[in-house]
C-alpha positions, 0 to 999 in steps of 0.5 A: 491493455488489461488491468488487473483487479485490486484483489489480484494485485494484493494477493500477488503483492502479499505473495512477493512479500512472503517470498522475501520473508516481509510480514504483511497483512490486509487491514481493510478489504476494499472492493475486489475489482477496482478498489484503491490500494494503500500500503503502510509500512511500519518500521516497528520503531514508532514510525511509519509511512503510508504510500498510495498509487499516483498517476503522473499526467505528463508521463502517463506513468503510475507510481507509488508515492508517500501520502504520509510519513512520521509517527505511526499514530498520525499515519494510522489517523491519516489512513483512517480518514482515507478509509472514511472517505473511500470505503472501497480502499484496500489497506495493506500493512507491511512490517519490516525494521529494514523498511522493505515494502518492494513497491519500487521493484518491477511489476509492482508499479 
């Protein structure tokens, strides 16, 4: 099975969000080929959630899991620590009062 590059996945994700009229932007441009992707959902009420992809060893599936949730400043601090640890990391910020991030939709896992 062919794997998508990080850049291709990010552009496809942003296009899907735009189609649903969910604002999003790239906060950190990671490695185009193999950079990991972190998605921060900002609900515009002072709260946020950061999601990262995780690999389930039992099932072999990749799925999005919460890395950190809570006050936006705390989430931002956690994201910053991840960036210091992994300079190839992509960070996408999604802004939606309804909490839509679309990561649970088919094709984005």
